[in-house]
Backbone as numpy.savetxt, mean C-alpha at the origin, in Angstrom:
# Nx Ny Nz CAx CAy CAz Cx Cy Cz
-17.29 -5.09 -7.79 -16.09 -5.20 -6.59 -15.42 -3.59 -6.22
-15.59 -2.99 -4.87 -15.35 -1.19 -4.86 -13.41 -1.86 -3.83
-13.09 -0.49 -3.74 -12.18 -0.87 -2.50 -11.42 0.66 -2.28
-11.40 0.52 -0.94 -11.70 1.38 0.10 -10.55 1.71 0.55
-9.00 3.07 0.51 -8.41 2.85 0.62 -8.16 3.88 1.74
-7.36 3.55 2.89 -7.76 4.27 4.16 -5.58 4.71 4.42
-5.03 4.84 3.60 -3.45 5.05 3.38 -4.13 6.29 4.60
-2.75 6.75 5.41 -2.37 7.78 6.01 -0.95 8.10 6.03
-0.76 9.12 6.19 1.28 9.76 5.69 1.23 9.30 7.09
2.58 8.92 6.93 3.74 8.35 8.49 3.35 7.50 9.27
1.86 7.26 8.99 0.94 6.27 10.14 2.19 5.16 10.90
2.53 4.85 11.86 2.61 3.90 12.47 2.49 2.81 12.65
3.25 0.81 12.66 1.94 0.23 12.67 1.71 0.22 14.76
3.05 0.25 15.37 2.80 -0.83 16.03 2.89 0.64 17.50
3.10 1.66 17.35 3.12 2.81 18.07 2.98 3.68 17.71
1.29 4.45 18.77 1.32 5.71 18.78 2.84 6.95 18.32
1.70 7.84 17.31 3.14 8.91 17.23 2.12 10.30 17.12
2.35 11.17 18.16 1.99 13.10 18.44 1.59 13.21 16.80
2.41 12.93 16.07 2.37 13.36 14.97 1.56 12.85 13.99
0.92 11.87 13.79 0.63 10.87 12.61 -1.06 10.03 13.88
-1.81 10.22 13.67 -2.46 8.89 15.27 -1.66 7.51 15.74
-3.21 7.77 15.34 -3.06 6.50 16.17 -2.14 4.66 15.40
-1.78 4.22 16.12 -0.58 2.73 15.29 -1.55 2.00 14.30
-1.25 1.35 13.47 -2.28 1.02 12.34 -2.81 -0.49 13.09
-1.74 -0.74 13.86 -2.76 -1.75 14.57 -4.51 -2.23 15.54
-4.29 -0.32 15.97 -5.45 -0.31 15.66 -6.84 0.42 15.31
-6.20 1.11 13.61 -6.86 1.25 12.85 -7.53 0.35 12.23
-7.28 -0.40 12.73 -7.19 -1.64 12.02 -9.12 -1.93 11.85
-9.57 -2.03 13.20 -11.16 -2.79 13.13 -11.91 -1.78 12.38
-11.28 -0.30 12.81 -11.78 0.80 12.82 -12.41 1.62 11.05
-11.36 1.25 10.88 -11.36 1.89 9.39 -11.41 0.76 7.85
-11.12 -0.46 8.86 -11.36 -1.54 7.16 -12.38 -2.42 8.22
-11.65 -3.22 8.59 -13.41 -4.49 9.82 -14.04 -4.48 9.84
-14.27 -2.81 10.08 -16.15 -2.12 10.53 -16.36 -1.16 9.36
-16.46 -1.44 7.49 -16.91 -1.50 6.81 -17.85 -1.94 6.49
-18.45 -1.51 5.97 -19.97 -2.84 5.28 -18.82 -3.44 3.90
-19.71 -4.42 3.66 -19.02 -5.32 2.92 -17.51 -6.07 2.70
-16.47 -5.40 3.61 -15.26 -5.62 3.74 -15.41 -7.30 3.92
-14.89 -7.86 3.06 -14.43 -9.07 2.16 -12.98 -9.71 2.78
-12.08 -8.67 2.42 -10.96 -8.87 2.12 -10.22 -8.12 1.83
-8.36 -7.76 2.37 -8.07 -6.85 2.73 -7.10 -7.01 1.62
-6.06 -5.94 1.75 -4.69 -6.64 0.92 -4.03 -5.26 2.15
-2.57 -5.40 2.82 -2.35 -4.35 3.51 -0.80 -4.66 2.47
-0.77 -3.13 2.86 0.34 -2.01 2.04 0.42 -1.79 3.93
1.98 -2.24 4.52 2.19 -0.57 5.21 3.81 -0.60 5.52
4.77 -0.54 4.28 5.53 -0.38 4.50 6.15 1.32 3.57
7.68 0.92 3.86 8.58 2.62 3.10 8.22 2.58 2.11
7.65 4.35 2.12 7.64 5.18 1.08 6.49 4.39 -0.33
5.64 3.72 0.29 4.09 3.40 -0.22 5.09 1.89 -0.97
6.13 0.80 -0.90 6.58 0.04 -2.25 6.37 -0.96 -1.99
6.66 -1.57 0.28 6.97 -2.03 0.26 7.01 -3.98 -0.09
6.39 -4.66 -0.48 6.55 -6.36 -1.90 6.55 -6.25 -2.43
5.96 -4.83 -3.26 6.27 -4.62 -4.66 7.42 -4.14 -5.14
8.95 -3.54 -4.05 9.88 -3.01 -4.49 10.74 -3.86 -5.68
10.63 -5.88 -5.91 10.88 -6.17 -7.26 9.93 -5.11 -8.93
8.63 -5.07 -8.17 8.31 -4.44 -9.52 8.27 -3.79 -9.84
8.39 -2.38 -8.39 8.69 -1.00 -8.88 10.24 -0.44 -9.53
11.02 -1.33 -8.78 12.43 -0.89 -9.08 13.22 -0.53 -10.42
14.01 -0.73 -10.95 14.54 0.32 -11.90 15.57 -0.73 -12.40
15.65 -1.76 -12.98 16.54 -2.96 -12.84 17.24 -2.66 -13.15
18.10 -1.18 -14.16 19.55 -0.88 -14.27 20.02 -0.48 -12.91
18.93 0.17 -12.15 19.50 0.74 -10.36 18.30 0.83 -10.25
18.84 -0.53 -9.08 18.27 -0.59 -7.70 17.41 0.11 -6.62
18.56 0.88 -7.13 18.64 1.46 -5.31 17.22 2.50 -5.71
16.61 2.48 -7.41 15.48 3.40 -7.89 14.33 3.54 -8.04
13.35 4.11 -7.91 12.18 3.42 -8.98 12.52 4.05 -10.39
11.76 2.76 -10.56 11.96 2.34 -12.17 11.47 3.52 -13.20
11.85 4.18 -13.80 10.93 6.63 -13.94 9.35 5.97 -14.72
9.48 5.35 -15.26 8.26 5.10 -15.66 6.79 4.82 -14.85
7.24 4.87 -13.30 6.80 4.18 -12.23 7.65 5.62 -11.48
7.66 5.86 -11.72 8.23 7.31 -9.95 7.03 8.31 -10.58
6.66 9.23 -10.01 5.84 9.93 -9.76 6.53 11.44 -9.36
7.98 10.77 -9.88 8.66 12.55 -9.58 9.60 12.98 -8.80
8.45 11.92 -7.79 10.32 12.76 -6.38 10.97 12.02 -6.04
10.95 10.08 -6.91 11.75 9.28 -6.45 11.17 8.55 -5.39
10.18 8.69 -4.79 9.85 8.25 -3.06 8.64 6.81 -3.77
7.25 8.22 -4.66 6.26 6.65 -4.15 6.06 7.48 -5.83
5.15 5.82 -5.94 5.24 5.26 -6.99 3.70 6.65 -7.60
3.76 6.41 -9.58 3.15 7.06 -9.75 1.89 6.70 -10.55
1.46 7.33 -11.27 -0.38 6.48 -11.29 -0.26 5.43 -12.12
0.85 5.43 -13.34 1.17 3.62 -13.78 2.02 2.92 -12.94
2.16 3.52 -11.46 3.23 2.80 -10.43 1.55 2.30 -10.17
1.28 2.23 -9.34 -0.54 2.59 -8.57 -0.85 1.43 -9.39
-0.83 1.80 -11.53 -1.50 0.27 -11.84 -0.34 -1.02 -11.71
0.08 -1.08 -12.22 0.57 -1.54 -11.84 0.50 -2.25 -10.03
0.96 -1.89 -9.48 0.27 -2.91 -8.23 -0.86 -3.88 -8.43
-2.40 -2.73 -8.65 -2.85 -3.57 -9.07 -3.00 -4.77 -9.63
-2.48 -4.78 -11.12 -2.68 -5.28 -12.15 -1.72 -6.93 -11.55
-0.69 -6.31 -10.34 0.44 -7.28 -10.08 -0.28 -8.26 -8.90
-1.65 -8.20 -8.17 -2.23 -8.22 -7.38 -2.93 -9.50 -8.28
-2.83 -9.99 -7.69 -3.78 -11.62 -8.17 -5.76 -11.39 -7.27
-6.88 -10.64 -7.26 -7.44 -10.82 -7.32 -8.79 -12.08 -7.60
-7.84 -12.86 -8.27 -8.99 -13.96 -8.20 -8.64 -15.26 -8.08
-7.77 -14.98 -6.03 -7.59 -15.67 -5.79 -8.49 -16.40 -4.58
-8.28 -17.45 -4.23 -9.59 -18.06 -4.55 -10.63 -17.19 -2.69
-11.21 -17.73 -2.28 -11.63 -16.64 -0.77 -11.93 -17.55 0.45
-10.61 -16.86 1.54 -10.76 -18.15 2.58 -11.68 -17.99 3.46
-11.96 -18.43 3.97 -13.67 -17.94 5.16 -13.51 -18.87 6.41
């Protein structure tokens, strides 16, 4: 298995930005689907890299903050252990849909 990470800071989903390149919907073909061997995609598009992983990464004692063990130190972005927790959360043995 290989992982292709095509993250870009400030990218928007539906509209282009003069500061942050073209919108994500237009980047999908170029950055994902046109890459050799791509069979599955996990798309995380959300504020501060958390998206649907918020229940996993937030501090149960202070749900407006990242759990300190997953905080990179800026209180916005996940640390390496935080990304590892997200990785462990995703079930990569799901049946393929073709």
